Steps between C-alpha positions, in 0.01 A plus 500: 500500500632842413515746780350851509695799632571507856323818508154330510561360847309594814689635797503164666596316185790742456617432861485123432717539177737729690544222772569251227761737341660536836506132593542349168268201575256458787205297622173669566581493881829669435337773276238559776764540763657777293182698433408806694165457673494145384183352356389156592695206356208409268487857373867498417447157324225652292697797397799282410248293279379826340849627431572161349203524276609849394838360416712694759575198728567141446537212745700184537410206727739458794387193682150574636512873440505739201804739472416814304730726292441804282508427130649837397862565583544772766708708262223499244247595756711782627546644153126467420403667839752782445378569147148517628595733783689738261205500261244556765649744725777673292330533151752240372801733583791299648654840592206594710497164670884517584466855625219406734703216633805725552286768657330273748812315603564556875869455462755642257635283220850390564774592252509136388121514440528816294804351300279177432197715392736693266630174344126367464406828326806494274415139390139606433630788286719265299199274444295788382246462788 
């Protein structure tokens, strides 16, 4: 089954997928233990089943239990979420997004961070981005 964008998830579904990204693999009980204001075990199982039907999660049998994992690699999910964030809140402007991040940072960037960002920008310039 092909999966729809991670953007179509409810808040609780997103929390469950976040737990799976964090842990890599987890049983329903392990997912439940990581959730804020944990739902009942059966509610978590139901949401895992829904996520599986949507194509965001798959499971493997591990003895008597199912172990769940996200179907989308974390890096792909991060890029997709970031693209959505930039489109939604910054009118598609990477510059506005970066400026907002730098303006809201509680600590100053280190010289090493500034140098690294400079290299990243230079590489982007060379690629024509």
